[in-house]
PDB file of N, CA, C and O in Angstrom, chain B, residues numbered from 101:
ATOM      1  N   UNK B 101       0.965  -1.054  -0.145  1.00  0.00           N
ATOM      2  CA  UNK B 101       0.121   0.122  -0.040  1.00  0.00           C
ATOM      3  C   UNK B 101       1.115   1.181  -0.111  1.00  0.00           C
ATOM      4  O   UNK B 101       1.905   1.356   0.816  1.00  0.00           O
ATOM      5  N   UNK B 102       1.118   2.009  -1.327  1.00  0.00           N
ATOM      6  CA  UNK B 102       1.960   3.032  -1.125  1.00  0.00           C
ATOM      7  C   UNK B 102       1.036   4.341  -0.556  1.00  0.00           C
ATOM      8  O   UNK B 102      -0.121   4.666  -0.820  1.00  0.00           O
ATOM      9  N   UNK B 103       2.100   4.978   0.382  1.00  0.00           N
ATOM     10  CA  UNK B 103       1.561   6.272   1.101  1.00  0.00           C
ATOM     11  C   UNK B 103       2.699   7.006   1.559  1.00  0.00           C
ATOM     12  O   UNK B 103       3.054   7.196   2.722  1.00  0.00           O
ATOM     13  N   UNK B 104       3.280   7.437   0.379  1.00  0.00           N
ATOM     14  CA  UNK B 104       4.262   8.572   0.622  1.00  0.00           C
ATOM     15  C   UNK B 104       4.123   9.638   1.038  1.00  0.00           C
ATOM     16  O   UNK B 104       3.404  10.412   0.406  1.00  0.00           O
ATOM     17  N   UNK B 105       4.818  10.102   2.358  1.00  0.00           N
ATOM     18  CA  UNK B 105       4.524  11.444   2.567  1.00  0.00           C
ATOM     19  C   UNK B 105       4.945  12.387   1.305  1.00  0.00           C
ATOM     20  O   UNK B 105       4.341  13.308   0.756  1.00  0.00           O
ATOM     21  N   UNK B 106       6.113  11.843   1.082  1.00  0.00           N
ATOM     22  CA  UNK B 106       6.960  13.136  -0.393  1.00  0.00           C
ATOM     23  C   UNK B 106       5.601  12.610  -1.394  1.00  0.00           C
ATOM     24  O   UNK B 106       4.955  11.567  -1.288  1.00  0.00           O
ATOM     25  N   UNK B 107       5.469  13.525  -2.200  1.00  0.00           N
ATOM     26  CA  UNK B 107       4.727  13.066  -3.173  1.00  0.00           C
ATOM     27  C   UNK B 107       5.137  12.317  -4.192  1.00  0.00           C
ATOM     28  O   UNK B 107       6.341  12.059  -4.208  1.00  0.00           O
ATOM     29  N   UNK B 108       4.299  11.785  -5.271  1.00  0.00           N
ATOM     30  CA  UNK B 108       5.072  10.847  -6.122  1.00  0.00           C
ATOM     31  C   UNK B 108       6.285  11.550  -7.172  1.00  0.00           C
ATOM     32  O   UNK B 108       7.320  11.130  -7.690  1.00  0.00           O
ATOM     33  N   UNK B 109       5.502  12.916  -7.165  1.00  0.00           N
ATOM     34  CA  UNK B 109       6.361  13.956  -8.076  1.00  0.00           C
ATOM     35  C   UNK B 109       7.721  14.107  -7.564  1.00  0.00           C
ATOM     36  O   UNK B 109       8.673  14.080  -8.345  1.00  0.00           O
ATOM     37  N   UNK B 110       7.879  14.264  -6.300  1.00  0.00           N
ATOM     38  CA  UNK B 110       8.976  14.629  -5.528  1.00  0.00           C
ATOM     39  C   UNK B 110       9.960  13.498  -5.588  1.00  0.00           C
ATOM     40  O   UNK B 110      11.162  13.719  -5.734  1.00  0.00           O
ATOM     41  N   UNK B 111       9.339  11.978  -5.448  1.00  0.00           N
ATOM     42  CA  UNK B 111      10.143  10.958  -5.416  1.00  0.00           C
ATOM     43  C   UNK B 111      10.849  10.757  -6.856  1.00  0.00           C
ATOM     44  O   UNK B 111      12.026  10.431  -7.004  1.00  0.00           O
ATOM     45  N   UNK B 112       9.906  11.014  -7.911  1.00  0.00           N
ATOM     46  CA  UNK B 112      10.257  10.750  -9.280  1.00  0.00           C
ATOM     47  C   UNK B 112      11.397  11.781  -9.736  1.00  0.00           C
ATOM     48  O   UNK B 112      12.232  11.475 -10.587  1.00  0.00           O
ATOM     49  N   UNK B 113      11.357  13.257  -8.981  1.00  0.00           N
ATOM     50  CA  UNK B 113      12.086  13.995  -9.237  1.00  0.00           C
ATOM     51  C   UNK B 113      13.775  13.463  -8.640  1.00  0.00           C
ATOM     52  O   UNK B 113      14.750  13.333  -9.380  1.00  0.00           O
ATOM     53  N   UNK B 114      13.763  13.270  -7.435  1.00  0.00           N
ATOM     54  CA  UNK B 114      14.851  12.590  -6.827  1.00  0.00           C
ATOM     55  C   UNK B 114      15.440  11.709  -7.744  1.00  0.00           C
ATOM     56  O   UNK B 114      16.518  11.893  -8.307  1.00  0.00           O
ATOM     57  N   UNK B 115      14.631  10.664  -7.885  1.00  0.00           N
ATOM     58  CA  UNK B 115      15.424   9.407  -8.777  1.00  0.00           C
ATOM     59  C   UNK B 115      15.894  10.012 -10.099  1.00  0.00           C
ATOM     60  O   UNK B 115      16.950   9.614 -10.591  1.00  0.00           O
ATOM     61  N   UNK B 116      15.064  11.083 -10.779  1.00  0.00           N
ATOM     62  CA  UNK B 116      15.826  11.764 -11.868  1.00  0.00           C
ATOM     63  C   UNK B 116      16.737  12.385 -12.015  1.00  0.00           C
ATOM     64  O   UNK B 116      17.301  12.541 -13.098  1.00  0.00           O
ATOM     65  N   UNK B 117      17.178  13.025 -10.619  1.00  0.00           N
ATOM     66  CA  UNK B 117      18.521  13.640 -10.445  1.00  0.00           C
ATOM     67  C   UNK B 117      19.502  12.554 -10.388  1.00  0.00           C
ATOM     68  O   UNK B 117      20.553  12.663 -11.019  1.00  0.00           O
ATOM     69  N   UNK B 118      19.171  11.201  -9.473  1.00  0.00           N
ATOM     70  CA  UNK B 118      20.152  10.414  -9.421  1.00  0.00           C
ATOM     71  C   UNK B 118      20.399   9.778 -10.892  1.00  0.00           C
ATOM     72  O   UNK B 118      21.580   9.607 -11.192  1.00  0.00           O
ATOM     73  N   UNK B 119      19.506   9.444 -11.753  1.00  0.00           N
ATOM     74  CA  UNK B 119      19.472   9.060 -13.379  1.00  0.00           C
ATOM     75  C   UNK B 119      20.549  10.096 -13.853  1.00  0.00           C
ATOM     76  O   UNK B 119      21.396   9.707 -14.657  1.00  0.00           O
ATOM     77  N   UNK B 120      20.565  11.158 -13.487  1.00  0.00           N
ATOM     78  CA  UNK B 120      21.398  12.186 -14.314  1.00  0.00           C
ATOM     79  C   UNK B 120      22.725  11.924 -13.623  1.00  0.00           C
ATOM     80  O   UNK B 120      23.724  11.853 -14.338  1.00  0.00           O
ATOM     81  N   UNK B 121      22.849  11.764 -12.248  1.00  0.00           N
ATOM     82  CA  UNK B 121      24.159  11.435 -11.934  1.00  0.00           C
ATOM     83  C   UNK B 121      24.995  10.349 -12.385  1.00  0.00           C
ATOM     84  O   UNK B 121      26.216  10.507 -12.411  1.00  0.00           O
ATOM     85  N   UNK B 122      24.379   9.092 -12.800  1.00  0.00           N
ATOM     86  CA  UNK B 122      24.759   7.894 -13.319  1.00  0.00           C
ATOM     87  C   UNK B 122      24.889   8.504 -14.684  1.00  0.00           C
ATOM     88  O   UNK B 122      26.101   8.604 -14.878  1.00  0.00           O
ATOM     89  N   UNK B 123      24.289   8.922 -15.637  1.00  0.00           N
ATOM     90  CA  UNK B 123      24.819   9.317 -16.824  1.00  0.00           C
ATOM     91  C   UNK B 123      26.104  10.247 -16.857  1.00  0.00           C
ATOM     92  O   UNK B 123      26.999  10.006 -17.667  1.00  0.00           O
ATOM     93  N   UNK B 124      26.199  11.400 -15.898  1.00  0.00           N
ATOM     94  CA  UNK B 124      27.223  11.902 -15.813  1.00  0.00           C
ATOM     95  C   UNK B 124      28.284  10.962 -15.283  1.00  0.00           C
ATOM     96  O   UNK B 124      29.366  11.187 -15.826  1.00  0.00           O
ATOM     97  N   UNK B 125      28.315  10.168 -14.564  1.00  0.00           N
ATOM     98  CA  UNK B 125      29.178   9.064 -14.387  1.00  0.00           C
ATOM     99  C   UNK B 125      29.642   8.507 -15.581  1.00  0.00           C
ATOM    100  O   UNK B 125      30.791   8.678 -15.989  1.00  0.00           O
ATOM    101  N   UNK B 126      28.681   7.762 -16.231  1.00  0.00           N
ATOM    102  CA  UNK B 126      29.181   7.023 -17.427  1.00  0.00           C
ATOM    103  C   UNK B 126      30.102   8.137 -18.341  1.00  0.00           C
ATOM    104  O   UNK B 126      31.019   7.681 -19.024  1.00  0.00           O
ATOM    105  N   UNK B 127      29.915   9.178 -18.339  1.00  0.00           N
ATOM    106  CA  UNK B 127      30.377  10.175 -19.342  1.00  0.00           C
ATOM    107  C   UNK B 127      31.857  10.417 -18.814  1.00  0.00           C
ATOM    108  O   UNK B 127      32.754  10.642 -19.626  1.00  0.00           O
ATOM    109  N   UNK B 128      32.126  10.365 -17.341  1.00  0.00           N
ATOM    110  CA  UNK B 128      33.185  10.478 -17.077  1.00  0.00           C
ATOM    111  C   UNK B 128      34.031   9.421 -17.286  1.00  0.00           C
ATOM    112  O   UNK B 128      35.233   9.644 -17.430  1.00  0.00           O
ATOM    113  N   UNK B 129      33.560   8.207 -17.328  1.00  0.00           N
ATOM    114  CA  UNK B 129      34.305   6.855 -17.525  1.00  0.00           C
ATOM    115  C   UNK B 129      34.782   7.144 -19.170  1.00  0.00           C
ATOM    116  O   UNK B 129      35.924   7.018 -19.612  1.00  0.00           O
ATOM    117  N   UNK B 130      33.564   7.565 -19.921  1.00  0.00           N
ATOM    118  CA  UNK B 130      34.012   7.613 -21.374  1.00  0.00           C
ATOM    119  C   UNK B 130      34.774   8.441 -21.511  1.00  0.00           C
ATOM    120  O   UNK B 130      35.438   8.305 -22.538  1.00  0.00           O
ATOM    121  N   UNK B 131      35.073   9.531 -20.753  1.00  0.00           N
ATOM    122  CA  UNK B 131      35.939  10.560 -21.164  1.00  0.00           C
ATOM    123  C   UNK B 131      37.511  10.051 -20.090  1.00  0.00           C
ATOM    124  O   UNK B 131      38.464  10.828 -20.031  1.00  0.00           O
ATOM    125  N   UNK B 132      37.524   9.133 -19.583  1.00  0.00           N
ATOM    126  CA  UNK B 132      38.640   8.491 -19.264  1.00  0.00           C
ATOM    127  C   UNK B 132      39.193   9.620 -17.687  1.00  0.00           C
ATOM    128  O   UNK B 132      40.342   9.922 -17.364  1.00  0.00           O
ATOM    129  N   UNK B 133      38.245   9.895 -17.196  1.00  0.00           N
ATOM    130  CA  UNK B 133      38.359  10.676 -15.969  1.00  0.00           C
ATOM    131  C   UNK B 133      39.247  10.215 -14.791  1.00  0.00           C
ATOM    132  O   UNK B 133      39.298   9.021 -14.497  1.00  0.00           O
ATOM    133  N   UNK B 134      39.864  11.042 -14.194  1.00  0.00           N
ATOM    134  CA  UNK B 134      40.499  10.325 -12.949  1.00  0.00           C
ATOM    135  C   UNK B 134      39.680   9.268 -12.020  1.00  0.00           C
ATOM    136  O   UNK B 134      38.580   9.552 -11.546  1.00  0.00           O
ATOM    137  N   UNK B 135      40.317   8.049 -11.816  1.00  0.00           N
ATOM    138  CA  UNK B 135      39.591   6.910 -11.188  1.00  0.00           C
ATOM    139  C   UNK B 135      38.728   7.486  -9.734  1.00  0.00           C
ATOM    140  O   UNK B 135      37.563   7.207  -9.448  1.00  0.00           O
ATOM    141  N   UNK B 136      39.658   8.344  -8.956  1.00  0.00           N
ATOM    142  CA  UNK B 136      39.184   8.836  -7.750  1.00  0.00           C
ATOM    143  C   UNK B 136      37.703   9.728  -7.744  1.00  0.00           C
ATOM    144  O   UNK B 136      36.793   9.733  -6.915  1.00  0.00           O
ATOM    145  N   UNK B 137      37.844  10.343  -8.808  1.00  0.00           N
ATOM    146  CA  UNK B 137      36.668  11.244  -9.279  1.00  0.00           C
ATOM    147  C   UNK B 137      35.688  10.433  -9.447  1.00  0.00           C
ATOM    148  O   UNK B 137      34.721  10.570  -8.698  1.00  0.00           O
ATOM    149  N   UNK B 138      35.668   9.365 -10.477  1.00  0.00           N
ATOM    150  CA  UNK B 138      34.590   8.459 -10.697  1.00  0.00           C
ATOM    151  C   UNK B 138      33.998   8.064  -9.322  1.00  0.00           C
ATOM    152  O   UNK B 138      32.881   8.348  -8.891  1.00  0.00           O
ATOM    153  N   UNK B 139      34.867   7.431  -8.792  1.00  0.00           N
ATOM    154  CA  UNK B 139      34.549   6.660  -7.423  1.00  0.00           C
ATOM    155  C   UNK B 139      33.869   7.552  -6.344  1.00  0.00           C
ATOM    156  O   UNK B 139      33.005   7.058  -5.619  1.00  0.00           O
ATOM    157  N   UNK B 140      34.256   8.914  -6.216  1.00  0.00           N
ATOM    158  CA  UNK B 140      33.503   9.766  -5.463  1.00  0.00           C
ATOM    159  C   UNK B 140      32.275  10.148  -6.147  1.00  0.00           C
ATOM    160  O   UNK B 140      31.387  10.362  -5.322  1.00  0.00           O
ATOM    161  N   UNK B 141      31.868  10.326  -7.447  1.00  0.00           N
ATOM    162  CA  UNK B 141      30.518  10.309  -8.085  1.00  0.00           C
ATOM    163  C   UNK B 141      29.800   8.942  -7.767  1.00  0.00           C
ATOM    164  O   UNK B 141      28.594   8.981  -7.523  1.00  0.00           O
ATOM    165  N   UNK B 142      30.333   7.976  -7.757  1.00  0.00           N
ATOM    166  CA  UNK B 142      29.335   6.722  -7.472  1.00  0.00           C
ATOM    167  C   UNK B 142      29.118   6.582  -6.178  1.00  0.00           C
ATOM    168  O   UNK B 142      28.197   5.955  -5.656  1.00  0.00           O
ATOM    169  N   UNK B 143      30.143   7.288  -5.553  1.00  0.00           N
ATOM    170  CA  UNK B 143      29.570   7.058  -3.569  1.00  0.00           C
ATOM    171  C   UNK B 143      28.607   8.151  -3.420  1.00  0.00           C
ATOM    172  O   UNK B 143      27.705   8.025  -2.592  1.00  0.00           O
ATOM    173  N   UNK B 144      28.706   9.256  -4.163  1.00  0.00           N
ATOM    174  CA  UNK B 144      27.633  10.401  -3.967  1.00  0.00           C
ATOM    175  C   UNK B 144      26.092   9.862  -4.809  1.00  0.00           C
ATOM    176  O   UNK B 144      25.077  10.419  -4.388  1.00  0.00           O
ATOM    177  N   UNK B 145      25.919   8.928  -5.837  1.00  0.00           N
ATOM    178  CA  UNK B 145      24.770   8.548  -6.250  1.00  0.00           C
ATOM    179  C   UNK B 145      24.353   7.587  -5.556  1.00  0.00           C
ATOM    180  O   UNK B 145      23.126   7.598  -5.447  1.00  0.00           O
ATOM    181  N   UNK B 146      25.085   6.396  -4.816  1.00  0.00           N
ATOM    182  CA  UNK B 146      24.782   5.651  -3.854  1.00  0.00           C
ATOM    183  C   UNK B 146      24.095   6.413  -2.713  1.00  0.00           C
ATOM    184  O   UNK B 146      22.877   6.410  -2.537  1.00  0.00           O
ATOM    185  N   UNK B 147      24.925   7.022  -2.007  1.00  0.00           N
ATOM    186  CA  UNK B 147      24.205   7.802  -0.895  1.00  0.00           C
ATOM    187  C   UNK B 147      22.910   8.795  -1.300  1.00  0.00           C
ATOM    188  O   UNK B 147      22.160   9.205  -0.414  1.00  0.00           O
ATOM    189  N   UNK B 148      22.733   9.106  -2.548  1.00  0.00           N
ATOM    190  CA  UNK B 148      21.458   9.845  -2.764  1.00  0.00           C
ATOM    191  C   UNK B 148      20.491   8.649  -2.817  1.00  0.00           C
ATOM    192  O   UNK B 148      19.500   8.827  -2.109  1.00  0.00           O
ATOM    193  N   UNK B 149      20.522   7.537  -3.441  1.00  0.00           N
ATOM    194  CA  UNK B 149      19.570   6.534  -3.386  1.00  0.00           C
ATOM    195  C   UNK B 149      19.341   5.991  -1.975  1.00  0.00           C
ATOM    196  O   UNK B 149      18.171   5.775  -1.662  1.00  0.00           O
ATOM    197  N   UNK B 150      20.345   5.731  -1.045  1.00  0.00           N
ATOM    198  CA  UNK B 150      20.190   5.511   0.297  1.00  0.00           C
ATOM    199  C   UNK B 150      19.239   6.328   0.866  1.00  0.00           C
ATOM    200  O   UNK B 150      18.333   5.818   1.526  1.00  0.00           O
ATOM    201  N   UNK B 151      19.332   7.934   0.653  1.00  0.00           N
ATOM    202  CA  UNK B 151      18.555   8.556   1.483  1.00  0.00           C
ATOM    203  C   UNK B 151      17.225   8.454   0.750  1.00  0.00           C
ATOM    204  O   UNK B 151      16.287   8.720   1.501  1.00  0.00           O
ATOM    205  N   UNK B 152      16.922   8.196  -0.296  1.00  0.00           N
ATOM    206  CA  UNK B 152      15.515   8.027  -0.949  1.00  0.00           C
ATOM    207  C   UNK B 152      14.902   6.851  -0.287  1.00  0.00           C
ATOM    208  O   UNK B 152      13.721   6.812   0.060  1.00  0.00           O
ATOM    209  N   UNK B 153      15.886   5.755  -0.104  1.00  0.00           N
ATOM    210  CA  UNK B 153      15.418   4.382   0.383  1.00  0.00           C
ATOM    211  C   UNK B 153      14.864   4.428   1.847  1.00  0.00           C
ATOM    212  O   UNK B 153      13.974   3.694   2.278  1.00  0.00           O
ATOM    213  N   UNK B 154      15.557   5.448   2.577  1.00  0.00           N
ATOM    214  CA  UNK B 154      15.278   5.614   4.002  1.00  0.00           C
ATOM    215  C   UNK B 154      14.272   6.368   4.296  1.00  0.00           C
ATOM    216  O   UNK B 154      13.504   6.205   5.244  1.00  0.00           O
ATOM    217  N   UNK B 155      14.239   7.430   3.290  1.00  0.00           N
ATOM    218  CA  UNK B 155      12.886   8.288   3.331  1.00  0.00           C
ATOM    219  C   UNK B 155      11.380   7.108   3.398  1.00  0.00           C
ATOM    220  O   UNK B 155      10.563   6.986   4.310  1.00  0.00           O
ATOM    221  N   UNK B 156      11.441   6.516   2.315  1.00  0.00           N
ATOM    222  CA  UNK B 156      10.558   5.663   2.115  1.00  0.00           C
ATOM    223  C   UNK B 156      10.172   4.475   3.293  1.00  0.00           C
ATOM    224  O   UNK B 156       9.073   4.123   3.722  1.00  0.00           O
ATOM    225  N   UNK B 157      11.327   4.090   3.570  1.00  0.00           N
ATOM    226  CA  UNK B 157      11.185   2.947   4.888  1.00  0.00           C
ATOM    227  C   UNK B 157      10.720   3.870   6.086  1.00  0.00           C
ATOM    228  O   UNK B 157      10.057   3.291   6.946  1.00  0.00           O
ATOM    229  N   UNK B 158      10.934   5.038   6.247  1.00  0.00           N
ATOM    230  CA  UNK B 158      10.282   6.067   7.215  1.00  0.00           C
ATOM    231  C   UNK B 158       9.192   6.105   7.264  1.00  0.00           C
ATOM    232  O   UNK B 158       8.470   5.797   8.213  1.00  0.00           O
ATOM    233  N   UNK B 159       8.803   6.635   5.858  1.00  0.00           N
ATOM    234  CA  UNK B 159       7.263   6.630   5.793  1.00  0.00           C
ATOM    235  C   UNK B 159       6.421   5.514   6.176  1.00  0.00           C
ATOM    236  O   UNK B 159       5.433   5.624   6.903  1.00  0.00           O
ATOM    237  N   UNK B 160       6.935   4.201   5.552  1.00  0.00           N
ATOM    238  CA  UNK B 160       6.543   2.865   5.890  1.00  0.00           C
ATOM    239  C   UNK B 160       6.121   3.001   7.306  1.00  0.00           C
ATOM    240  O   UNK B 160       4.968   2.941   7.731  1.00  0.00           O
ATOM    241  N   UNK B 161       7.121   3.176   7.920  1.00  0.00           N
ATOM    242  CA  UNK B 161       7.152   3.028   9.516  1.00  0.00           C
ATOM    243  C   UNK B 161       6.023   3.606  10.306  1.00  0.00           C
ATOM    244  O   UNK B 161       5.274   3.060  11.117  1.00  0.00           O
ATOM    245  N   UNK B 162       6.083   4.995   9.827  1.00  0.00           N
ATOM    246  CA  UNK B 162       5.072   5.863  10.343  1.00  0.00           C
ATOM    247  C   UNK B 162       3.640   5.793  10.086  1.00  0.00           C
ATOM    248  O   UNK B 162       2.811   6.212  10.893  1.00  0.00           O
ATOM    249  N   UNK B 163       3.300   5.182   8.789  1.00  0.00           N
ATOM    250  CA  UNK B 163       2.139   5.162   8.026  1.00  0.00           C
ATOM    251  C   UNK B 163       1.387   3.875   7.993  1.00  0.00           C
ATOM    252  O   UNK B 163       0.249   3.588   8.363  1.00  0.00           O
ATOM    253  N   UNK B 164       2.301   3.211   7.468  1.00  0.00           N
ATOM    254  CA  UNK B 164       1.644   1.427   7.384  1.00  0.00           C
ATOM    255  C   UNK B 164       1.942   0.584   8.381  1.00  0.00           C
ATOM    256  O   UNK B 164       1.179  -0.382   8.406  1.00  0.00           O
ATOM    257  N   UNK B 165       2.968   0.591   9.414  1.00  0.00           N
ATOM    258  CA  UNK B 165       3.330  -0.634  10.577  1.00  0.00           C
ATOM    259  C   UNK B 165       1.782  -0.571  11.236  1.00  0.00           C
ATOM    260  O   UNK B 165       1.118   0.420  11.537  1.00  0.00           O
ATOM    261  N   UNK B 166       1.466  -1.960  11.343  1.00  0.00           N
ATOM    262  CA  UNK B 166       0.304  -2.233  12.311  1.00  0.00           C
ATOM    263  C   UNK B 166       0.629  -3.542  12.936  1.00  0.00           C
ATOM    264  O   UNK B 166      -0.263  -3.733  13.763  1.00  0.00           O
ATOM    265  N   UNK B 167       1.426  -4.493  12.953  1.00  0.00           N
ATOM    266  CA  UNK B 167       1.966  -5.492  13.575  1.00  0.00           C
ATOM    267  C   UNK B 167       3.237  -5.976  13.526  1.00  0.00           C
ATOM    268  O   UNK B 167       4.142  -5.363  12.961  1.00  0.00           O
ATOM    269  N   UNK B 168       3.415  -7.251  14.188  1.00  0.00           N
ATOM    270  CA  UNK B 168       4.884  -7.721  13.903  1.00  0.00           C
ATOM    271  C   UNK B 168       5.290  -8.153  12.535  1.00  0.00           C
ATOM    272  O   UNK B 168       6.467  -8.182  12.177  1.00  0.00           O
ATOM    273  N   UNK B 169       4.292  -8.485  11.790  1.00  0.00           N
ATOM    274  CA  UNK B 169       4.574  -9.076  10.610  1.00  0.00           C
ATOM    275  C   UNK B 169       4.992  -7.983   9.986  1.00  0.00           C
ATOM    276  O   UNK B 169       5.929  -8.135   9.202  1.00  0.00           O
ATOM    277  N   UNK B 170       4.499  -6.805  10.140  1.00  0.00           N
ATOM    278  CA  UNK B 170       5.034  -5.677   9.046  1.00  0.00           C
ATOM    279  C   UNK B 170       6.383  -5.345   9.812  1.00  0.00           C
ATOM    280  O   UNK B 170       7.320  -4.988   9.097  1.00  0.00           O
ATOM    281  N   UNK B 171       6.558  -5.406  10.942  1.00  0.00           N
ATOM    282  CA  UNK B 171       7.667  -5.041  11.327  1.00  0.00           C
ATOM    283  C   UNK B 171       8.750  -5.791  10.838  1.00  0.00           C
ATOM    284  O   UNK B 171       9.802  -5.186  10.630  1.00  0.00           O
ATOM    285  N   UNK B 172       8.670  -7.328  10.555  1.00  0.00           N
ATOM    286  CA  UNK B 172       9.475  -8.156  10.100  1.00  0.00           C
ATOM    287  C   UNK B 172       9.849  -7.664   8.729  1.00  0.00           C
ATOM    288  O   UNK B 172      10.987  -7.841   8.296  1.00  0.00           O
ATOM    289  N   UNK B 173       8.654  -6.877   7.843  1.00  0.00           N
ATOM    290  CA  UNK B 173       9.024  -6.663   6.637  1.00  0.00           C
ATOM    291  C   UNK B 173       9.955  -5.762   6.281  1.00  0.00           C
ATOM    292  O   UNK B 173      10.760  -5.852   5.354  1.00  0.00           O
ATOM    293  N   UNK B 174       9.749  -4.493   7.406  1.00  0.00           N
ATOM    294  CA  UNK B 174      10.629  -3.369   7.405  1.00  0.00           C
ATOM    295  C   UNK B 174      12.167  -3.783   7.801  1.00  0.00           C
ATOM    296  O   UNK B 174      13.157  -3.306   7.245  1.00  0.00           O
ATOM    297  N   UNK B 175      12.197  -4.717   8.818  1.00  0.00           N
ATOM    298  CA  UNK B 175      13.501  -5.052   9.018  1.00  0.00           C
ATOM    299  C   UNK B 175      14.207  -5.801   7.771  1.00  0.00           C
ATOM    300  O   UNK B 175      15.341  -5.550   7.365  1.00  0.00           O
ATOM    301  N   UNK B 176      13.330  -6.761   7.244  1.00  0.00           N
ATOM    302  CA  UNK B 176      14.116  -7.314   5.719  1.00  0.00           C
ATOM    303  C   UNK B 176      14.474  -6.253   4.876  1.00  0.00           C
ATOM    304  O   UNK B 176      15.547  -6.224   4.274  1.00  0.00           O
ATOM    305  N   UNK B 177      13.508  -5.267   4.801  1.00  0.00           N
ATOM    306  CA  UNK B 177      14.022  -4.340   3.918  1.00  0.00           C
ATOM    307  C   UNK B 177      15.207  -3.312   4.119  1.00  0.00           C
ATOM    308  O   UNK B 177      15.939  -2.850   3.244  1.00  0.00           O
ATOM    309  N   UNK B 178      15.225  -3.054   5.522  1.00  0.00           N
ATOM    310  CA  UNK B 178      16.553  -2.405   6.127  1.00  0.00           C
ATOM    311  C   UNK B 178      17.721  -3.176   5.713  1.00  0.00           C
ATOM    312  O   UNK B 178      18.645  -2.786   4.999  1.00  0.00           O
ATOM    313  N   UNK B 179      17.539  -4.473   6.326  1.00  0.00           N
ATOM    314  CA  UNK B 179      18.493  -5.448   6.025  1.00  0.00           C
ATOM    315  C   UNK B 179      19.101  -5.459   4.613  1.00  0.00           C
ATOM    316  O   UNK B 179      20.310  -5.439   4.384  1.00  0.00           O
ATOM    317  N   UNK B 180      18.153  -5.493   3.723  1.00  0.00           N
ATOM    318  CA  UNK B 180      18.658  -5.618   2.417  1.00  0.00           C
ATOM    319  C   UNK B 180      19.549  -4.496   1.913  1.00  0.00           C
ATOM    320  O   UNK B 180      20.468  -4.686   1.117  1.00  0.00           O
ATOM    321  N   UNK B 181      19.205  -3.258   2.450  1.00  0.00           N
ATOM    322  CA  UNK B 181      19.528  -2.045   2.193  1.00  0.00           C
ATOM    323  C   UNK B 181      21.384  -2.092   2.831  1.00  0.00           C
ATOM    324  O   UNK B 181      22.405  -1.741   2.241  1.00  0.00           O
ATOM    325  N   UNK B 182      21.216  -2.636   4.143  1.00  0.00           N
ATOM    326  CA  UNK B 182      22.335  -2.593   4.749  1.00  0.00           C
ATOM    327  C   UNK B 182      23.737  -3.686   4.473  1.00  0.00           C
ATOM    328  O   UNK B 182      24.924  -3.578   4.780  1.00  0.00           O
ATOM    329  N   UNK B 183      22.933  -4.788   3.726  1.00  0.00           N
ATOM    330  CA  UNK B 183      23.811  -6.074   3.410  1.00  0.00           C
ATOM    331  C   UNK B 183      24.686  -5.764   2.136  1.00  0.00           C
ATOM    332  O   UNK B 183      25.349  -6.676   1.640  1.00  0.00           O
ATOM    333  N   UNK B 184      24.703  -4.510   1.601  1.00  0.00           N
ATOM    334  CA  UNK B 184      25.669  -4.404   0.425  1.00  0.00           C
ATOM    335  C   UNK B 184      26.836  -3.728   0.770  1.00  0.00           C
ATOM    336  O   UNK B 184      27.721  -3.557  -0.068  1.00  0.00           O
TER     337      UNK B 184
END
């Protein structure tokens, strides 16, 4: 049951920014930019995705959590985020 406190449009805008970051990273590789600069940009894109995911989990906990089965679902999602 989607119920985002951030609007769908806001989420899509954030994801579009990350998509732009990824395209920029691809250009950096194509241009043979300094490896550490590429890695820095990859970390920035990952951090942006993590922030989006954490916001979605936070919304879910605050608005959708009803019982222990829901808590298990949230913990599984958080575990997947942290396992990488």
